[in-house]
N, C-alpha and C positions, 0 to 999 in steps of 0.2 A: 495385417495389411502388408502387402508385398513392398519391399524397399524399391525405390526408384531414384533416378538422378534428375535433377532439374536445375535450371538457371533462373536467377532472379535479378531484378533491378532494384537496388536499395537507395532510396533517397533518405539520407541520414542528416540530422541536425548537427552542425558544428558551431561551437561557441567557446571562445578562449576563456571566458570568465563572466561573472555576473554583471560587470560594468561595460562589457563590449558587445557590439551587435553580433547576431548569429546569422547563419545562412544554411541552406540545404546543399549537400553534396550528393552527386549521383554516382553510384558504382555498380558495375556488373559483376556478378559472381556466377561461375559455371561449375558443373560437376558436383553439385551439392547433394548430399544424401537426404532423402525424405525423412530419415530417422533422426536427423540433427535437431537439437533444440535451438531456440533463438540465440542464447548466449554462445553456443557452439558455432552458429553461423557468423556471429560477430567476431569470434576468434579467427575464423577463416578470412573475414574481411580485413582484420588487423594484420594478419600474416601477409596478405597481399599488399596492403599499404606499406608495411615495413620493407618488403622486398623492393617496392618502388621508391624507397627513400622518403616516404611521407609519414606524417604523424598519425599514429593509430587513433581510433575513436575511443574516448574515455566512456566507460559504462560501469555500472555497479553490478556485482553479483557475488554471492558467497556460497550458500549451501547448494544451490542448483537442484534443489529437491522440493521446492514449493513451500519451504518452512519459514524462511526469513523475510521474503518480500523485497530484498535489496535490489533485485533486478528490475523493479517497476519502471516501465517506460510506456509510451503511447504508440501503438501500432495502428496505422490507418485510422486514427482518430479515437481509438478505444484503448484505455489503460489495460495493459497486459494482453492486448490483442483480442481477436474476434471470438475465441473459444471461452465459454463461461466456466466459472468454477476452478480457475487455475491461475498461477502466476506466469510471468513471461518465460521463465526457465522451463515451464511445463508445456509451453507452446512449441509444437514441432512443425517442421516444414512440410509434412504430409498434408497439412491443412491449406496449403497454397498451390496455385497452378504454375506449371512451367512457363517461364517468361513473364510472370506477374511482377508488377511494380509495387513495392511496399514502402510506405512512408513511416519513418521512425523518428520520434522526437521525445524530449523529456516531459515529465509530469509538469503541466502548466499551472502555476499558482504563484501569486506574489509572495505568499508565505513560504514557498519552496524555491529560493533563488538558485539559479543554475550555477553550479561549481565549474563544470566544464562538460561540453557536449551533452551527453545523456545523463550526467550525474547532477543530482540536485541535493540541496541541504535540507534534510527533514528534521533538523534539530528542534524545530518548533514543537513537534510531537513530544520530544523528550521534556521540554519545559512545561508542557501541559501535564504530563505525568508527574513531574516533580511538584506541581502545585497541589496535587491531591490524590493521585493514583497509587496510593500505598496503604498499608495497614499497620497498626501498632501491635507488634507481637513481641513476646519475650524471646531473647536469644537463647540458644541451647539446642538440645536434640529435638527432632520432630515429634509432635504428639502422636498418640495412637489415632488411627484413622477414625475410630468410632467415638472419640472423646466428645466431639461436637456433632451430634446427629443432624443431618440435612435431608429433608424430604427429597425423594428421587426426582420429582418434576422440577423442583427448585434447583437441584444440582445440575440437571440437564440444561435448564435455561442459563445458568451461570457458565457452564462449559461452552455453550453455544456462543455466548458473548466473549468469553475468554479466548476463542479461536482467532480473534483479530490479531494480525501480525504487524499492524502499523505500517503498511506498505505505502499508503498515500493515494492509492487508486481512487478512493472515494472523493478525495479533494479534487483530483484532476478531472474527474468525470462531471462533477457538479457545476452547473452554469454559474453559481455564486462562489465557487471554490470554498464550500463549507466543509468543516471538519467535524460536523455533528455526528456522523456515524461512528467515527473513531472514538470520539469523546464519550458518546453514549454507550458504546460497548464496554469501555473501561469502567464507567460509573455503574452501569447495570450489573456487571459481573460482581463488583465489590458490594453493592447494595443488597444483593441477593444472599450473600454468605454471612454467617455469624462473625467471621473474622473481620469483616469490613464495617461493622457497626460503630466502632469507636470514632471514626471520622465521618460517618454518614451525614451528620447534621450540617456539615460545612463542605463536604467534598464537591458536590455539584456546583455550589457557588464559586468555589476557588478555581475549579477546573474550567468552568465556562468563562470566568473572568480572564483566565490565562489564555483561553482560546481567542477571545475577542481582542486581547492585547496583541496577539500575534498577527492579526489582520485577516483572519479567515472570515468568509461571508456567512450569511444566515441560511438556514434550510428553507427551500421553496417547495418541498414535497414533490420534486421531480422524480425521485426514486432512481436516478441514474447511479447513485452511490451503491445501492443495493444490487443493481444490475452488474456492475463490474467488480464487486468485492470477490476476491478469490476464495474466501472462506464462507461466503453466503451469509454474512451478518445481516439480520433483519432490521428494517427501520422501526420495528416495534420497540427496539431499544431506545430510539429517540423519544418515543412517547414516555417510556420509563424515565429517561433522563429529565424530561420536562416536569414530570411529577416530583422527582427528587429535588429539582431546582425550586419549584413552588414551595415545597415543604421547608427547604432551607431558608427561603426568603421570609416565610411566615414566622419562623423561629427567630 
């Protein structure tokens, strides 16, 4: 696709902290390259704000390669923006029209308090993982790959679930701010593999209890989480998690 230049109107959420009210600010950016990614566009905005003597917009990003998910934010009402199957840093300005107005805000959920502007605290995910998203293994050198044989179809299902990067887009998209897709992906991944069997009897119970404690909502089968997931995690994992939870409760 041929590179072009365009101008955009950016309505960006500004908030000093979790206990202060926020507001939208409107900025105009010109001579933007259509090959720019979204974080690069925000870099241009912050350079403009700095030259004007104003405070830059706080936003998260790290790898800028669609690996870590730190860049997660809501673009025109959609986490990670309108293009499916990618993170915000993989969204390029070529997908927008010259002169278009874009609304940019943080991932909205009570369990993700705003730190500043577009930055939210996703430590709730870490605490859920600490509750049961681990395996008991002996320390030392890595075992041979074929020591524990895993059928190919099971390995592929586990890898599909393991693709979850914990960006939080599923929570922001869900009308109930549910974290079910994230938790289900972690539970399914470990339940499918031999290495995850030691904690299997209690993993679902402890992780779901931790999820409820953090204040996430329940799944309403809207499937918005699946729609915005940058790694295409299927809601079939939620069914798997429910079966694991039932088995844990019966034991």
